[in-house]
N, CA, C, O and the ligand as a Tripos MOL2 file, in Angstrom:
@<TRIPOS>MOLECULE
protein
  237   235    60     0     0
PROTEIN
NO_CHARGES

@<TRIPOS>ATOM
      1 N         -93.0470   95.5620 -162.5680 N.3       1 MET1
      2 CA        -92.8230   94.5310 -163.5750 C.3       1 MET1
      3 C         -91.3260   94.2330 -163.6480 C.2       1 MET1
      4 O         -90.5120   95.1470 -163.7770 O.2       1 MET1
      5 N         -90.9710   92.9560 -163.5660 N.am      2 SER2
      6 CA        -89.5660   92.5680 -163.6380 C.3       2 SER2
      7 C         -89.2040   92.1660 -165.0640 C.2       2 SER2
      8 O         -90.0820   92.0250 -165.9140 O.2       2 SER2
      9 N         -87.9210   91.9840 -165.3220 N.am      3 THR3
     10 CA        -87.4720   91.6320 -166.6680 C.3       3 THR3
     11 C         -87.7540   90.1720 -167.0100 C.2       3 THR3
     12 O         -87.7270   89.7960 -168.1820 O.2       3 THR3
     13 N         -88.0200   89.3600 -166.0170 N.am      4 THR4
     14 CA        -88.3070   87.9510 -166.2790 C.3       4 THR4
     15 C         -89.7940   87.6860 -166.4790 C.2       4 THR4
     16 O         -90.1890   86.5950 -166.8910 O.2       4 THR4
     17 N         -90.6050   88.6800 -166.1860 N.am      5 GLU5
     18 CA        -92.0480   88.5350 -166.3130 C.3       5 GLU5
     19 C         -92.4480   88.6540 -167.7850 C.2       5 GLU5
     20 O         -91.9190   89.4950 -168.5120 O.2       5 GLU5
     21 N         -93.3900   87.8010 -168.2190 N.am      6 THR6
     22 CA        -93.8750   87.8870 -169.5920 C.3       6 THR6
     23 C         -94.9980   88.9070 -169.6530 C.2       6 THR6
     24 O         -95.9880   88.8110 -168.9270 O.2       6 THR6
     25 N         -94.8260   89.8890 -170.5350 N.am      7 ALA7
     26 CA        -95.8080   90.9700 -170.6310 C.3       7 ALA7
     27 C         -96.3680   91.0550 -172.0440 C.2       7 ALA7
     28 O         -95.7290   90.6300 -173.0060 O.2       7 ALA7
     29 N         -97.5510   91.6020 -172.1540 N.am      8 LEU8
     30 CA        -98.1890   91.7770 -173.4490 C.3       8 LEU8
     31 C         -98.9590   93.0910 -173.4320 C.2       8 LEU8
     32 O         -99.6470   93.4120 -172.4620 O.2       8 LEU8
     33 N         -98.8310   93.8460 -174.5210 N.am      9 THR9
     34 CA        -99.6460   95.0450 -174.6700 C.3       9 THR9
     35 C        -100.5160   94.8430 -175.8930 C.2       9 THR9
     36 O        -100.0200   94.4680 -176.9550 O.2       9 THR9
     37 N        -101.8000   95.0840 -175.7550 N.am     10 VAL10
     38 CA       -102.7120   94.8500 -176.8630 C.3      10 VAL10
     39 C        -103.7400   95.9820 -176.9590 C.2      10 VAL10
     40 O        -104.2060   96.5070 -175.9480 O.2      10 VAL10
     41 N        -104.0760   96.3390 -178.1910 N.am     11 HIS11
     42 CA       -105.1690   97.2860 -178.4310 C.3      11 HIS11
     43 C        -106.3550   96.4710 -178.9120 C.2      11 HIS11
     44 O        -106.2480   95.6820 -179.8510 O.2      11 HIS11
     45 N        -107.4630   96.6700 -178.2660 N.am     12 LEU12
     46 CA       -108.6510   95.8790 -178.5500 C.3      12 LEU12
     47 C        -109.7630   96.8210 -179.0020 C.2      12 LEU12
     48 O        -110.0510   97.8180 -178.3410 O.2      12 LEU12
     49 N        -110.3790   96.4960 -180.1280 N.am     13 ILE13
     50 CA       -111.5080   97.3140 -180.5910 C.3      13 ILE13
     51 C        -112.8050   96.6710 -180.1340 C.2      13 ILE13
     52 O        -113.0720   95.5020 -180.4150 O.2      13 ILE13
     53 N        -113.5920   97.4430 -179.4370 N.am     14 ARG14
     54 CA       -114.8440   96.9310 -178.8890 C.3      14 ARG14
     55 C        -115.8710   98.0510 -178.9910 C.2      14 ARG14
     56 O        -115.6510   99.1550 -178.4920 O.2      14 ARG14
     57 N        -116.9910   97.7570 -179.6390 N.am     15 SER15
     58 CA       -118.0130   98.7940 -179.8340 C.3      15 SER15
     59 C        -118.6900   99.1620 -178.5250 C.2      15 SER15
     60 O        -119.1040  100.3030 -178.3230 O.2      15 SER15
     61 N        -118.7970   98.1710 -177.6310 N.am     16 LYS16
     62 CA       -119.4280   98.4290 -176.3320 C.3      16 LYS16
     63 C        -118.3850   98.8900 -175.3250 C.2      16 LYS16
     64 O        -117.2730   98.3630 -175.2990 O.2      16 LYS16
     65 N        -118.7240   99.8440 -174.5160 N.am     17 MET17
     66 CA       -117.7820  100.2950 -173.4990 C.3      17 MET17
     67 C        -118.2150   99.8590 -172.0990 C.2      17 MET17
     68 O        -117.4810  100.0540 -171.1300 O.2      17 MET17
     69 N        -119.3830   99.2820 -171.9980 N.am     18 GLU18
     70 CA       -119.8690   98.8440 -170.6910 C.3      18 GLU18
     71 C        -119.2760   97.4740 -170.3430 C.2      18 GLU18
     72 O        -118.8330   96.7350 -171.2220 O.2      18 GLU18
     73 N        -119.2760   97.1610 -169.0780 N.am     19 ASP19
     74 CA       -118.8490   95.8580 -168.5640 C.3      19 ASP19
     75 C        -117.4260   95.4890 -168.9670 C.2      19 ASP19
     76 O        -117.1250   94.3120 -169.1650 O.2      19 ASP19
     77 N        -116.5610   96.4710 -169.0890 N.am     20 ASN20
     78 CA       -115.1940   96.1610 -169.4820 C.3      20 ASN20
     79 C        -114.4300   95.3960 -168.4060 C.2      20 ASN20
     80 O        -113.5730   94.5740 -168.7270 O.2      20 ASN20
     81 N        -114.7280   95.6550 -167.1370 N.am     21 ASP21
     82 CA       -114.0070   94.9770 -166.0590 C.3      21 ASP21
     83 C        -114.1080   93.4640 -166.1990 C.2      21 ASP21
     84 O        -113.1220   92.7460 -166.0340 O.2      21 ASP21
     85 N        -115.3020   92.9940 -166.5020 N.am     22 ASP22
     86 CA       -115.5260   91.5690 -166.6140 C.3      22 ASP22
     87 C        -114.7410   90.9770 -167.7850 C.2      22 ASP22
     88 O        -114.0840   89.9470 -167.6350 O.2      22 ASP22
     89 N        -114.8060   91.6220 -168.9410 N.am     23 ILE23
     90 CA       -114.1200   91.0870 -170.1280 C.3      23 ILE23
     91 C        -112.5970   91.1900 -169.9500 C.2      23 ILE23
     92 O        -111.8660   90.3070 -170.4000 O.2      23 ILE23
     93 N        -112.1190   92.2460 -169.3050 N.am     24 LEU24
     94 CA       -110.6820   92.3910 -169.0520 C.3      24 LEU24
     95 C        -110.1780   91.2920 -168.1220 C.2      24 LEU24
     96 O        -109.0890   90.7480 -168.3050 O.2      24 LEU24
     97 N        -110.9830   90.9860 -167.1400 N.am     25 HIS25
     98 CA       -110.6230   89.9290 -166.1990 C.3      25 HIS25
     99 C        -110.5540   88.5750 -166.9140 C.2      25 HIS25
    100 O        -109.6300   87.7930 -166.6900 O.2      25 HIS25
    101 N        -111.5280   88.3130 -167.7640 N.am     26 GLN26
    102 CA       -111.5540   87.0450 -168.5120 C.3      26 GLN26
    103 C        -110.3750   86.9410 -169.4770 C.2      26 GLN26
    104 O        -109.7610   85.8800 -169.5920 O.2      26 GLN26
    105 N        -110.0550   88.0370 -170.1710 N.am     27 ILE27
    106 CA       -108.9370   88.0450 -171.1240 C.3      27 ILE27
    107 C        -107.6250   87.8050 -170.3810 C.2      27 ILE27
    108 O        -106.8060   86.9910 -170.8070 O.2      27 ILE27
    109 N        -107.4270   88.5150 -169.2690 N.am     28 ALA28
    110 CA       -106.2000   88.3730 -168.4790 C.3      28 ALA28
    111 C        -106.0380   86.9430 -167.9780 C.2      28 ALA28
    112 O        -104.9320   86.4010 -167.9710 O.2      28 ALA28
    113 N        -107.1320   86.3440 -167.5630 N.am     29 LYS29
    114 CA       -107.1090   84.9750 -167.0560 C.3      29 LYS29
    115 C        -106.7070   84.0040 -168.1700 C.2      29 LYS29
    116 O        -105.8640   83.1330 -167.9580 O.2      29 LYS29
    117 N        -107.3030   84.1520 -169.3440 N.am     30 LYS30
    118 CA       -107.0010   83.2850 -170.4840 C.3      30 LYS30
    119 C        -105.5660   83.4580 -170.9550 C.2      30 LYS30
    120 O        -104.8940   82.4740 -171.2660 O.2      30 LYS30
    121 N        -105.0840   84.7020 -171.0130 N.am     31 LEU31
    122 CA       -103.7110   84.9540 -171.4500 C.3      31 LEU31
    123 C        -102.7210   84.2780 -170.5080 C.2      31 LEU31
    124 O        -101.6850   83.7710 -170.9380 O.2      31 LEU31
    125 N        -103.0480   84.2790 -169.2340 N.am     32 HIS32
    126 CA       -102.1770   83.6450 -168.2510 C.3      32 HIS32
    127 C        -102.2220   82.1270 -168.3810 C.2      32 HIS32
    128 O        -101.1840   81.4650 -168.3690 O.2      32 HIS32
    129 N        -103.4200   81.5830 -168.5040 N.am     33 GLU33
    130 CA       -103.5930   80.1370 -168.5940 C.3      33 GLU33
    131 C        -102.9910   79.5720 -169.8840 C.2      33 GLU33
    132 O        -102.2850   78.5630 -169.8540 O.2      33 GLU33
    133 N        -103.2710   80.2240 -171.0100 N.am     34 GLN34
    134 CA       -102.8640   79.6610 -172.3020 C.3      34 GLN34
    135 C        -101.4460   80.0380 -172.7110 C.2      34 GLN34
    136 O        -100.7560   79.2460 -173.3510 O.2      34 GLN34
    137 N        -101.0060   81.2400 -172.3470 N.am     35 PHE35
    138 CA        -99.7060   81.7110 -172.8480 C.3      35 PHE35
    139 C         -98.7150   82.0630 -171.7460 C.2      35 PHE35
    140 O         -97.5780   82.4350 -172.0360 O.2      35 PHE35
    141 N         -99.1250   81.9520 -170.5010 N.am     36 GLY36
    142 CA        -98.2210   82.2610 -169.3900 C.3      36 GLY36
    143 C         -97.8950   83.7410 -169.2720 C.2      36 GLY36
    144 O         -96.8700   84.1150 -168.7010 O.2      36 GLY36
    145 N         -98.7610   84.5740 -169.8080 N.am     37 ILE37
    146 CA        -98.5420   86.0230 -169.7400 C.3      37 ILE37
    147 C         -98.9960   86.5320 -168.3780 C.2      37 ILE37
    148 O        -100.1630   86.4290 -168.0020 O.2      37 ILE37
    149 N         -98.0260   87.0860 -167.6570 N.am     38 GLU38
    150 CA        -98.3080   87.5060 -166.2820 C.3      38 GLU38
    151 C         -98.7370   88.9630 -166.1850 C.2      38 GLU38
    152 O         -99.4120   89.3630 -165.2370 O.2      38 GLU38
    153 N         -98.3420   89.7380 -167.1660 N.am     39 HIS39
    154 CA        -98.6380   91.1750 -167.0810 C.3      39 HIS39
    155 C         -99.2280   91.6960 -168.3950 C.2      39 HIS39
    156 O         -98.5020   92.2590 -169.2140 O.2      39 HIS39
    157 N        -100.5240   91.5140 -168.6020 N.am     40 PRO40
    158 CA       -101.1290   92.0610 -169.8080 C.3      40 PRO40
    159 C        -101.5540   93.5200 -169.6170 C.2      40 PRO40
    160 O        -102.0580   93.8960 -168.5590 O.2      40 PRO40
    161 N        -101.3460   94.3210 -170.6390 N.am     41 THR41
    162 CA       -101.8770   95.6850 -170.6480 C.3      41 THR41
    163 C        -102.8460   95.7490 -171.8180 C.2      41 THR41
    164 O        -102.4500   95.5950 -172.9740 O.2      41 THR41
    165 N        -104.0980   95.9740 -171.5170 N.am     42 ILE42
    166 CA       -105.1300   95.9300 -172.5510 C.3      42 ILE42
    167 C        -105.7510   97.3150 -172.7050 C.2      42 ILE42
    168 O        -106.3070   97.8740 -171.7600 O.2      42 ILE42
    169 N        -105.6440   97.8460 -173.9010 N.am     43 GLN43
    170 CA       -106.2330   99.1560 -174.2010 C.3      43 GLN43
    171 C        -107.4710   98.9410 -175.0560 C.2      43 GLN43
    172 O        -107.4020   98.3090 -176.1100 O.2      43 GLN43
    173 N        -108.5910   99.4630 -174.6080 N.am     44 ILE44
    174 CA       -109.8370   99.2840 -175.3550 C.3      44 ILE44
    175 C        -110.1310  100.5470 -176.1550 C.2      44 ILE44
    176 O        -110.1490  101.6580 -175.6270 O.2      44 ILE44
    177 N        -110.3620  100.3330 -177.4550 N.am     45 GLU45
    178 CA       -110.7090  101.4420 -178.3430 C.3      45 GLU45
    179 C        -112.0600  101.1340 -178.9710 C.2      45 GLU45
    180 O        -112.4370   99.9750 -179.1400 O.2      45 GLU45
    181 N        -112.7730  102.1850 -179.3070 N.am     46 LYS46
    182 CA       -114.1100  101.9840 -179.8660 C.3      46 LYS46
    183 C        -114.0730  101.7660 -181.3830 C.2      46 LYS46
    184 O        -115.0560  101.3120 -181.9690 O.2      46 LYS46
    185 N        -112.9600  102.0830 -182.0050 N.am     47 GLY47
    186 CA       -112.8480  101.9040 -183.4440 C.3      47 GLY47
    187 C        -113.3340  103.1030 -184.2410 C.2      47 GLY47
    188 O        -113.4620  103.0330 -185.4630 O.2      47 GLY47
    189 N        -113.6050  104.2070 -183.5470 N.am     48 THR48
    190 CA       -114.0520  105.4290 -184.2150 C.3      48 THR48
    191 C        -112.9410  105.9730 -185.1140 C.2      48 THR48
    192 O        -113.1840  106.4100 -186.2390 O.2      48 THR48
    193 N        -111.7170  105.9360 -184.5870 N.am     49 PHE49
    194 CA       -110.5570  106.3500 -185.3620 C.3      49 PHE49
    195 C        -109.7050  105.1180 -185.6060 C.2      49 PHE49
    196 O        -109.6080  104.2530 -184.7360 O.2      49 PHE49
    197 N        -109.0850  105.0230 -186.7780 N.am     50 SER50
    198 CA       -108.2500  103.8430 -186.9760 C.3      50 SER50
    199 C        -106.9410  104.0550 -186.2140 C.2      50 SER50
    200 O        -106.3090  105.1080 -186.3020 O.2      50 SER50
    201 N        -106.5630  103.0410 -185.4810 N.am     51 CYS51
    202 CA       -105.3820  103.1160 -184.6210 C.3      51 CYS51
    203 C        -104.1170  103.2040 -185.4690 C.2      51 CYS51
    204 O        -103.9710  102.4730 -186.4500 O.2      51 CYS51
    205 N        -103.2040  104.0970 -185.0940 N.am     52 LYS52
    206 CA       -101.9540  104.2690 -185.8380 C.3      52 LYS52
    207 C        -101.0620  103.0400 -185.7350 C.2      52 LYS52
    208 O        -100.1990  102.8200 -186.5860 O.2      52 LYS52
    209 N        -101.2670  102.2500 -184.7040 N.am     53 LEU53
    210 CA       -100.4480  101.0490 -184.5000 C.3      53 LEU53
    211 C        -101.0230   99.8190 -185.1890 C.2      53 LEU53
    212 O        -100.4620   98.7260 -185.1200 O.2      53 LEU53
    213 N        -102.1420  100.0210 -185.8470 N.am     54 GLN54
    214 CA       -102.8190   98.9040 -186.5020 C.3      54 GLN54
    215 C        -102.0240   98.4140 -187.7080 C.2      54 GLN54
    216 O        -101.6020   99.2220 -188.5350 O.2      54 GLN54
    217 N        -101.8130   97.1050 -187.8220 N.am     55 PRO55
    218 CA       -101.0960   96.5980 -189.0020 C.3      55 PRO55
    219 C        -101.9720   96.6810 -190.2570 C.2      55 PRO55
    220 O        -103.1810   96.8980 -190.1680 O.2      55 PRO55
    221 N        -101.3450   96.5060 -191.4230 N.am     56 ASP56
    222 CA       -102.1040   96.5900 -192.6760 C.3      56 ASP56
    223 C        -103.1410   95.4900 -192.7720 C.2      56 ASP56
    224 O        -104.2400   95.6910 -193.2890 O.2      56 ASP56
    225 N        -102.7720   94.3260 -192.2660 N.am     57 HIS57
    226 CA       -103.7050   93.1960 -192.2980 C.3      57 HIS57
    227 C        -104.3470   93.0270 -190.9520 C.2      57 HIS57
    228 O        -103.6660   92.8240 -189.9470 O.2      57 HIS57
    229 N        -105.6540   93.1110 -190.9290 N.am     58 LYS58
    230 CA       -106.3940   92.8950 -189.6820 C.3      58 LYS58
    231 C        -106.5710   91.4050 -189.4650 C.2      58 LYS58
    232 O        -106.8040   90.6500 -190.4100 O.2      58 LYS58
    233 N        -106.4610   90.9960 -188.2300 N.am     59 ILE59
    234 CA       -106.6660   89.5810 -187.8980 C.3      59 ILE59
    235 C        -108.1150   89.3800 -187.5070 C.2      59 ILE59
    236 O        -108.5200   88.2630 -187.1860 O.2      59 ILE59
    237 ZN       -104.6510  101.5410 -180.6790 Zn       60 ZN60
@<TRIPOS>BOND
     1     1     2 1
     2     2     3 1
     3     3     4 2
     4     3     5 am
     5     5     6 1
     6     6     7 1
     7     7     8 2
     8     7     9 am
     9     9    10 1
    10    10    11 1
    11    11    12 2
    12    11    13 am
    13    13    14 1
    14    14    15 1
    15    15    16 2
    16    15    17 am
    17    17    18 1
    18    18    19 1
    19    19    20 2
    20    19    21 am
    21    21    22 1
    22    22    23 1
    23    23    24 2
    24    23    25 am
    25    25    26 1
    26    26    27 1
    27    27    28 2
    28    27    29 am
    29    29    30 1
    30    30    31 1
    31    31    32 2
    32    31    33 am
    33    33    34 1
    34    34    35 1
    35    35    36 2
    36    35    37 am
    37    37    38 1
    38    38    39 1
    39    39    40 2
    40    39    41 am
    41    41    42 1
    42    42    43 1
    43    43    44 2
    44    43    45 am
    45    45    46 1
    46    46    47 1
    47    47    48 2
    48    47    49 am
    49    49    50 1
    50    50    51 1
    51    51    52 2
    52    51    53 am
    53    53    54 1
    54    54    55 1
    55    55    56 2
    56    55    57 am
    57    57    58 1
    58    58    59 1
    59    59    60 2
    60    59    61 am
    61    61    62 1
    62    62    63 1
    63    63    64 2
    64    63    65 am
    65    65    66 1
    66    66    67 1
    67    67    68 2
    68    67    69 am
    69    69    70 1
    70    70    71 1
    71    71    72 2
    72    71    73 am
    73    73    74 1
    74    74    75 1
    75    75    76 2
    76    75    77 am
    77    77    78 1
    78    78    79 1
    79    79    80 2
    80    79    81 am
    81    81    82 1
    82    82    83 1
    83    83    84 2
    84    83    85 am
    85    85    86 1
    86    86    87 1
    87    87    88 2
    88    87    89 am
    89    89    90 1
    90    90    91 1
    91    91    92 2
    92    91    93 am
    93    93    94 1
    94    94    95 1
    95    95    96 2
    96    95    97 am
    97    97    98 1
    98    98    99 1
    99    99   100 2
   100    99   101 am
   101   101   102 1
   102   102   103 1
   103   103   104 2
   104   103   105 am
   105   105   106 1
   106   106   107 1
   107   107   108 2
   108   107   109 am
   109   109   110 1
   110   110   111 1
   111   111   112 2
   112   111   113 am
   113   113   114 1
   114   114   115 1
   115   115   116 2
   116   115   117 am
   117   117   118 1
   118   118   119 1
   119   119   120 2
   120   119   121 am
   121   121   122 1
   122   122   123 1
   123   123   124 2
   124   123   125 am
   125   125   126 1
   126   126   127 1
   127   127   128 2
   128   127   129 am
   129   129   130 1
   130   130   131 1
   131   131   132 2
   132   131   133 am
   133   133   134 1
   134   134   135 1
   135   135   136 2
   136   135   137 am
   137   137   138 1
   138   138   139 1
   139   139   140 2
   140   139   141 am
   141   141   142 1
   142   142   143 1
   143   143   144 2
   144   143   145 am
   145   145   146 1
   146   146   147 1
   147   147   148 2
   148   147   149 am
   149   149   150 1
   150   150   151 1
   151   151   152 2
   152   151   153 am
   153   153   154 1
   154   154   155 1
   155   155   156 2
   156   155   157 am
   157   157   158 1
   158   158   159 1
   159   159   160 2
   160   159   161 am
   161   161   162 1
   162   162   163 1
   163   163   164 2
   164   163   165 am
   165   165   166 1
   166   166   167 1
   167   167   168 2
   168   167   169 am
   169   169   170 1
   170   170   171 1
   171   171   172 2
   172   171   173 am
   173   173   174 1
   174   174   175 1
   175   175   176 2
   176   175   177 am
   177   177   178 1
   178   178   179 1
   179   179   180 2
   180   179   181 am
   181   181   182 1
   182   182   183 1
   183   183   184 2
   184   183   185 am
   185   185   186 1
   186   186   187 1
   187   187   188 2
   188   187   189 am
   189   189   190 1
   190   190   191 1
   191   191   192 2
   192   191   193 am
   193   193   194 1
   194   194   195 1
   195   195   196 2
   196   195   197 am
   197   197   198 1
   198   198   199 1
   199   199   200 2
   200   199   201 am
   201   201   202 1
   202   202   203 1
   203   203   204 2
   204   203   205 am
   205   205   206 1
   206   206   207 1
   207   207   208 2
   208   207   209 am
   209   209   210 1
   210   210   211 1
   211   211   212 2
   212   211   213 am
   213   213   214 1
   214   214   215 1
   215   215   216 2
   216   215   217 am
   217   217   218 1
   218   218   219 1
   219   219   220 2
   220   219   221 am
   221   221   222 1
   222   222   223 1
   223   223   224 2
   224   223   225 am
   225   225   226 1
   226   226   227 1
   227   227   228 2
   228   227   229 am
   229   229   230 1
   230   230   231 1
   231   231   232 2
   232   231   233 am
   233   233   234 1
   234   234   235 1
   235   235   236 2
@<TRIPOS>SUBSTRUCTURE
     1 MET1         2 RESIDUE 1 A MET
     2 SER2         6 RESIDUE 1 A SER
     3 THR3        10 RESIDUE 1 A THR
     4 THR4        14 RESIDUE 1 A THR
     5 GLU5        18 RESIDUE 1 A GLU
     6 THR6        22 RESIDUE 1 A THR
     7 ALA7        26 RESIDUE 1 A ALA
     8 LEU8        30 RESIDUE 1 A LEU
     9 THR9        34 RESIDUE 1 A THR
    10 VAL10       38 RESIDUE 1 A VAL
    11 HIS11       42 RESIDUE 1 A HIS
    12 LEU12       46 RESIDUE 1 A LEU
    13 ILE13       50 RESIDUE 1 A ILE
    14 ARG14       54 RESIDUE 1 A ARG
    15 SER15       58 RESIDUE 1 A SER
    16 LYS16       62 RESIDUE 1 A LYS
    17 MET17       66 RESIDUE 1 A MET
    18 GLU18       70 RESIDUE 1 A GLU
    19 ASP19       74 RESIDUE 1 A ASP
    20 ASN20       78 RESIDUE 1 A ASN
    21 ASP21       82 RESIDUE 1 A ASP
    22 ASP22       86 RESIDUE 1 A ASP
    23 ILE23       90 RESIDUE 1 A ILE
    24 LEU24       94 RESIDUE 1 A LEU
    25 HIS25       98 RESIDUE 1 A HIS
    26 GLN26      102 RESIDUE 1 A GLN
    27 ILE27      106 RESIDUE 1 A ILE
    28 ALA28      110 RESIDUE 1 A ALA
    29 LYS29      114 RESIDUE 1 A LYS
    30 LYS30      118 RESIDUE 1 A LYS
    31 LEU31      122 RESIDUE 1 A LEU
    32 HIS32      126 RESIDUE 1 A HIS
    33 GLU33      130 RESIDUE 1 A GLU
    34 GLN34      134 RESIDUE 1 A GLN
    35 PHE35      138 RESIDUE 1 A PHE
    36 GLY36      142 RESIDUE 1 A GLY
    37 ILE37      146 RESIDUE 1 A ILE
    38 GLU38      150 RESIDUE 1 A GLU
    39 HIS39      154 RESIDUE 1 A HIS
    40 PRO40      158 RESIDUE 1 A PRO
    41 THR41      162 RESIDUE 1 A THR
    42 ILE42      166 RESIDUE 1 A ILE
    43 GLN43      170 RESIDUE 1 A GLN
    44 ILE44      174 RESIDUE 1 A ILE
    45 GLU45      178 RESIDUE 1 A GLU
    46 LYS46      182 RESIDUE 1 A LYS
    47 GLY47      186 RESIDUE 1 A GLY
    48 THR48      190 RESIDUE 1 A THR
    49 PHE49      194 RESIDUE 1 A PHE
    50 SER50      198 RESIDUE 1 A SER
    51 CYS51      202 RESIDUE 1 A CYS
    52 LYS52      206 RESIDUE 1 A LYS
    53 LEU53      210 RESIDUE 1 A LEU
    54 GLN54      214 RESIDUE 1 A GLN
    55 PRO55      218 RESIDUE 1 A PRO
    56 ASP56      222 RESIDUE 1 A ASP
    57 HIS57      226 RESIDUE 1 A HIS
    58 LYS58      230 RESIDUE 1 A LYS
    59 ILE59      234 RESIDUE 1 A ILE
    60 ZN60       237 GROUP 0 **** ****
């Protein structure tokens, strides 16, 4: 990853753990098309534990 590349790190809560490859591919494609993000890092969590990085207000 270079310093000029636009990157994004996101934590995603998803109850299902199957078929993640497909949804990750679709998300990465959309992030690139809509926001020009070339290097997304997507972490999938099941929501069993509340994430420490979670803001007070959920979107
Ligand atoms: Zn998290």
